[in-house]
C-alpha positions in Angstrom: 8.2 -9.0 -32.6 9.2 -9.3 -29.0 6.8 -11.5 -27.0 6.3 -12.3 -23.4 3.7 -14.0 -21.3 1.4 -12.0 -19.0 -1.5 -12.6 -16.7 -4.6 -10.5 -16.9 -5.3 -8.9 -13.5 -8.5 -7.2 -14.4 -10.5 -6.1 -17.4 -12.4 -2.9 -17.7 -14.5 -2.3 -20.9 -12.3 -2.6 -23.9 -9.1 -2.5 -21.8 -7.3 -5.2 -19.9 -4.6 -4.8 -17.2 -1.9 -7.4 -17.6 1.0 -8.2 -15.3 4.2 -9.4 -16.8 5.5 -12.1 -14.4 8.6 -13.3 -16.1 11.9 -12.4 -14.5 13.7 -12.8 -17.8 14.1 -10.0 -20.2 11.8 -9.3 -23.0 13.3 -11.7 -25.6 13.9 -14.6 -23.1 17.4 -15.3 -24.4 19.2 -13.9 -21.3 21.3 -17.0 -20.5 22.0 -18.1 -24.1 25.2 -17.3 -26.0 24.9 -13.7 -27.3 22.2 -12.8 -24.8 22.4 -9.3 -23.3 22.0 -10.5 -19.7 19.7 -7.6 -19.0 17.7 -9.7 -16.5 20.7 -9.5 -14.1 20.3 -5.8 -13.9 16.6 -6.2 -13.1 17.4 -8.8 -10.5 19.9 -6.6 -8.8 17.3 -3.9 -8.1 14.6 -6.3 -7.0 11.5 -7.5 -8.7 9.0 -4.8 -9.6 5.4 -5.3 -10.4 4.9 -4.5 -14.1 1.3 -3.9 -15.0 0.3 -2.5 -18.4 -3.1 -1.4 -19.7 -3.6 -2.7 -23.2 -6.6 -3.2 -25.6 -8.5 -6.3 -24.7 -8.8 -7.6 -28.3 -9.1 -11.2 -27.1 -11.9 -10.5 -24.6 -10.0 -12.2 -21.7 -11.0 -12.0 -18.1 -8.9 -11.8 -14.9 -6.7 -14.8 -14.2 -6.2 -15.8 -17.9 -2.7 -15.9 -19.3 -1.9 -14.2 -22.6 1.0 -13.5 -24.8 1.7 -9.8 -25.4 4.1 -8.3 -27.8 5.7 -5.2 -29.1 7.4 -4.4 -32.4 11.1 -4.9 -32.6 11.8 -1.3 -33.1 9.6 -0.1 -30.2 12.4 -0.1 -27.7 14.7 1.9 -29.9 12.0 4.4 -30.7 11.1 4.8 -27.0 14.8 5.3 -26.1 15.3 7.9 -28.7 12.1 9.7 -27.6 13.0 9.5 -23.9 16.7 10.4 -24.1 17.5 11.7 -27.6 14.9 14.4 -27.8 15.7 16.1 -24.5 19.4 15.8 -25.2 19.2 17.4 -28.6 17.0 20.2 -27.2 19.4 20.7 -24.3 22.3 21.2 -26.6 20.3 23.4 -29.0 19.1 25.6 -26.1 22.7 25.9 -24.8 23.9 26.9 -28.2 21.1 29.5 -28.7 21.7 30.9 -25.3 25.4 31.4 -26.0 24.7 32.9 -29.4 22.2 35.5 -28.3 23.8 36.6 -25.1 26.4 39.2 -24.6 29.9 37.8 -24.2 29.9 38.8 -20.5 26.9 36.6 -19.6 27.5 33.8 -22.2 27.8 31.0 -19.5 24.7 32.1 -17.7 22.7 32.3 -21.0 24.0 28.9 -22.1 22.9 27.3 -18.8 19.5 29.0 -19.0 19.1 27.9 -22.6 20.2 24.4 -21.8 17.7 24.2 -18.9 14.9 25.6 -21.1 15.8 23.1 -23.8 15.9 20.2 -21.4 12.5 21.0 -19.9 11.1 21.5 -23.3 12.5 18.2 -24.4 11.0 16.4 -21.5 7.6 18.0 -22.2 7.8 17.1 -25.8 8.9 13.5 -25.0 6.0 13.2 -22.6 3.2 14.5 -24.8 4.4 13.5 -28.3 3.3 9.8 -27.9 -0.3 11.0 -27.2 -0.5 12.7 -30.6 1.7 10.6 -32.9 0.0 7.5 -34.5 3.5 6.2 -35.4 4.6 6.2 -31.7 1.2 4.7 -30.6 2.0 1.7 -32.8 4.8 0.8 -30.4 2.4 0.0 -27.5 2.1 -3.6 -26.5 -0.7 -5.7 -28.0 -2.4 -9.0 -27.1 -1.3 -11.6 -29.6 -3.0 -14.8 -28.3 -4.1 -16.6 -25.3 -1.4 -18.6 -23.5 -2.0 -22.3 -23.0 0.6 -24.5 -21.3 0.5 -27.7 -23.2 2.3 -30.6 -21.4 3.3 -33.8 -23.0 2.9 -36.7 -20.7 5.5 -39.4 -20.7 3.9 -42.6 -22.0 5.6 -45.6 -20.3 4.2 -49.1 -20.3 
């Protein structure tokens, strides 16, 4: 599970709005050996406010810090849905447009089929998460309240 710290900005009923305030990437291993250094890309484009609505399972209030997490496969599944589905439908539409059109207008039919497939892929990628329970499982969840425990140096 990928975890990060967030601060609750407000709570409304059974939902809470949390702001992720770490500049590091999701895993927090950006500067370690083997880290992907994805935080550098985010820093290059400036800091964005990242606020998410999640289920308030811990009954927290505004100002409290929590640890939120997503399943490890959630990023891959979201990428396939956002990029893979439209790409596959674009190619399928182009192929179908070429196959059903007369030879004279094959390029125009391929472009039209590709555009129709791409738009259909974007629509499917947009509305599929609303209906699929498996994709809804990829949403972030509250794991626990965050408490910063400090160990004081005991010197005589």
